N, C-alpha and C positions, 0 to 999 in steps of 0.2 A: 682771720679774713672773716668779716661782716657776714652775719647770716643773710640781712637785706639791705638796701640802698634806701638812705631816707628818702632819695628820690622816686624810689619804688611805689606806685599807688595800687599795686594789686593788694586785694584783700588779706592774704597771707603777710605780707609786708607791713601793711598798714596795723593788723593784729598784734605784729611782734614788736613793733615799735611804741603801741599805746599800752599794752597788756603790762599789769603790775607783776614785774617779775619775782620780786621778794615773795609774792603770796605762790606765783608759779613753783619756784624753787621749794617752797615750804611744805604745798602737797606732793611735789615729786618727792620730797625726802620721807614724807609719811608713807607713801607707797611702797617705796624701795625698803624700808623697815618693817613693813607689812610682810613682804615677802621673804626676807632674812628671818625674822621672827616665827614664820611659819615652817620654816624648815627646822627650826629648832622645837617648835610647841607642839606640831601636829603629829609627827612619826608615832610616838608613842599612843596617841589616841585611835589611829589608824590600825595601828596592830590589835589593840584590845578590842576593836570591834571586828576583826578578822579582814581588813582591807590591806590594800599595799601601803608600804610604809610612807611612801609621798604622794597617797591619795588626795590628801587635801592640799598640801603644798602646789600640787601641779593646778588643782582648781583654782586656788589663790592666786596664782600666775594670769590664770586665765581671766579671773575677774577683775583683776588689776589691770590688763591689757584692756578689756571691754569698758571699765570704769573711765580710764585714760580718754579713750575715743570719744567717751561721753561728756566727759569734762571739757574736752578741747572744744568740740563741735558746739556745745552751748555758749561758752566763752566768746564764739564768734557773732553771737546775737546782740541787738540792740536792745533796751528797756522796754520799749514796746513790744518787741518780739516776745522777751522773757514775760511779760503778763499774758500774753496770749497763750503761750506755753503754759505757763502756769494754771490758767482757766481749765484748759482741756485735759492736763494731768489731774486737777482738781476733780473734775467731773468724773473721769474713769476712775479715779481711785475711790472716791463716796461710793460709785455703784459696786465696786469691788468689795469693800469694808462692809456694805451689807449683804453681799454674797459669801463673804466669807463666813458670816455668823450661821449659814445653811450649809454650803458646800465645803466648807474649810477643813483644812486636815487639823484634827485634834492631838496637841501636844501637853501632857501634864494638865489637863484640864483646861486648857486655854484653846481657842479657835482662832489664829493669826496670819494661817497659811492659807492660799488657794492654788491649786495646780490647773498651769494654762499650757496647752502645749507641751507637758511632759516636763514643764518646769514650776519649781515652786517659788511663788512670788510673796512678799509680806507687804501688802498695800499698805499700811501705816508708814513703811519708810519712805514711801515714794510720795506721800499725803503729806508730809511735812515741810518739804521745799515750797510746795505748790500753795499748804495753807499760807506760810508765812509772806508769799509774794502777794496773796491776794489780799490779805491782811493789811498788809503795807499801803496796798492801793487803795484800798477802804478808808483807810486813816487819813490817807493824803487828799482824798477827795473831800472828806468832811471838811479838812482846813482849807483848802481852796475854795469849796463850796459850801457854806456852813448849812444851807438848806438842803444838803445831800446826807441822808442819816448813815453815813460811813462807819460811824462807831457802832451805832445799833445793829447794822448788818454785820461788823466785824464781830458783835457779841453772839448773834445769833449762830454764826458759822461757827463760834468756838464750841459752844453748846452742841450743836449737830454734832462735830468731829469729837467731843469727848463722849456724848452717849453712845457713839460707834465703839469708841475705844474701851470705856466701860463695860460695853456688852461683849467682849472678846474674852475673858478682861485682860488689859493691858495697863496694868496702875503706872507700871513705869514711862511710858511713852504719854499716858496723860499728864504728869507731873510735868515733864518735858514740855508737851505745848503749851500747857497752861503758865508754866512759868515764862517761855519766851513771848507767848503772847501778851502777858504782863509787862514785859521790858518795852515790848514794840507800843503798848499803851502808853507807859510813861514817856515814851519819847514823844509820842503824839502829844502830850501835854494833858494828860487826863487831871481831874481836879483832886485834892487831897482826900476828899469825900471819898471818890472812887478808891482811892489806894486804901482806905480803913475798910471800905465794904468788900472788895477783893482779897485783902490779907482774911478778913473772917470768914468768907466764904473757902479760901484754900485751907484754913485750919480746920473748918467744919468738914471740908471733903476727908480730910486726912482721918479724922474722928470715925465719919462715915465708912470709908473705907476698910476701917480697922474693925469695925462692927459688923459688916457685912460679907465680908468676903474672908474667910477662916486662913486661906494662905498668905493674905496680906497680915493678917493678927500673928500668924504662925513664925513668919518673917521677922517682924517688928521685935516679938517676945522674943526670939533666938539671938537677934542683935542686941536686946538690953540684959537678957539674963544669962547669954552664954549657954541655954541648956538647949538640948533636942540636936537634930543632925546640923551641925554647923562644920562638916569634914571639909567642904570644899572651898569655903572662906579662911577655916583654919589652916589649911594647906598653900593657900595662896599666901598669907602673912608669912608662913615657915618658908616657902622659897625666895621671898624676898630678903627675909633675915640671913638665909643661908647664904645668899649672895654675895652679902656683905657690899663695899665700896666698888669692887672692881670684879666682882663676879668669878664664878667657877671656870668660865670659858666656854666656847661652843661646844655645844652637844655634850658638856659635861655636868648639866643639871640632872638631878636624882628625884626632886620632890616633884618636879613637873611631871614624872610619869604615872603618878598616882592622881592626879587633879583631872576630873572628867571632862572639864571645858576649857583644858589648858591652853586651845587653839583658838576659841572664842572669848567670852568673857573674862578669860584670867591670862590672857597673852601678857599684859604688862607685869604679871608677877613670874613670868617666864622671863622676861626680858631682865629683870632684877636678880632672879637667880643665876643666868649665864653670863649677863653682861655688867651686872652690878647697878647700884644706885645712882652710879654717874650716869649710866645710860637711862635711868627712870627721869631723872633730872632733866637730861637733854631732849627727851621725848615730851616731858611736861612743858620745856621752856618753847619747843615748837608750838604745840597748842596754845600756851600763852601770847607769843609772838603773833600768830593768825587772828586772836581775839582781839587782843589790843590794838594791832594795825588795822582789824575791820571796823572798830567801834571809832579810833582815831580818823579814817578816812571817811566815815559816816558823819563824823562831826562837821567836816569840812564842805558838805554837801550843801548846793543849794537847793535842787529838787527834792522834796517832802519823801515822794515816793521811792527813789533811790537810796535816799538817807535810813528811812526805815526799814526798807526790803536789807540792804546791806547789813544792819544793826542786827535786824533779826535772823538773818541765816547764820552769821558769826556766832550770835548767841545761843542758837538750837545746838551748832558744832561745839561751841565750848562748853556747855552744860553736859552735854552727853558724855563727853571725853572727861569731864569732872566727875559725873555720876559713875562712870567705870573704874576709875583709878582710885576712888573712893571705897568702892566696894571692895576692891583686891586690898586696900588697905585697913579693910575692916573700920571704916569710919561712917558707913553706911549700911542699912540692911540689903541683900542681893535682890538686883533689879532686873537680871539677864539682860542688859545693854551693851552693846558692841563698842569696842575702842575705834573711832573713826580711821578708815583706811588700813588699819592695823590688824583687828579682829577677823576671823574667817567669816565669810558670807557673801555671797552674791547680792541678795537684795541692799543689804546695808551697803557694800560696797559702790554699788551704780546710783543707788539714792543720794547718797554724801557726794559721791562725784559730781551729780547733778547739780546738786545745792553748792559747791564750790564752782563749777563752772557759770553758775549766775555771780556770785561773788567775783570772778575774773570779768565777766561781761559787765556787769554793772560801775568797778571798778577802772575799766581802762579810760586812759587819760583823754578829756576832752577841753578846746580850749575855754577858759573863762567859766568852767562847770565849778569850779570848787575855790575857796578863800580861806585865807587862814583866819581862824577863830580862836578865841579864848574859852576856857572854861566858863567864866561868867557870862559870856554870849551864848554861849550853849544853853545854860540854865534859862536865862532872860526868855530864849527864844521856845524852848522847851515847856516850860513851867507857864501856867496860866497865871492871869493877872489876878491881884488879888480883888 
């Protein structure tokens, strides 16, 4: 039985027939995996700190329901409404990012959380989608009207956001935001001179972070030398090895019980121990599918704003997932970054849901909005003329 007739012009029916169902299915799959893996990873953590075994799993279900509602609500918006929403979100989150430096909750020497109405919120998570959409708008305005300094304003906004992130400090999000902004600037047609300048600035920033922040230097040194307290990352890798190709079975994992953040940053390792490398490859395939489909859709867009926004949103989504999985595999220093839709965390879940709701909204089918283009056409349109 059909969900809605094609003759039905109600908002819900129109949404159903225009939504990208492949995207929707991929997001729902990740949300479902997040709940399943929460039951596998969180009971040991809850018992260790004296809570009910299913404390985190129950909260994960609640967060997922809220995230699903947020994603579906945002997916009903059009491009203009997405921009307006992003402006409001950006303004509010910038204020909270400043407030968190003074009244934020300090955890392990960093202030990244602020308590509002009894709830802990991480403003940087909600800042990311708003930042991406506003930068996409600025880049598109520069291309539409060259006399508008959209690129310069985007650089100023990047500097402001990075300054607030470094002040917390949150170097993982700093790298994520910078990388995403660079990809969007490339899509907007930056010159090769800017590529060299920004690349040099990125390398310089890494050296500066290593020199200024002791915890950054400690993590990099531990990653390069293997010395110091590497217990959590070592156990994460051991859990993946212990699971083999097909895993030990649901609830049969043993190494997961001693990983402090098994329900959050190291849930990927738990998936490997209990469900095997096959499950890990399946999770990686879903993330890769979302990113590649998003970039392919952006490639076909006529509208510059829509193209940059979709490209930026799936890039930040893909980079975050890649960083988390690389940390679990000991391919990168520990970053404290969640695996989208799967790791435990209310702010992360809902913020990512808003981001992907924006992707669903911007990729809804509209007549004559897209065309078939090849890679050569994309390069010719993106890169500046010699």
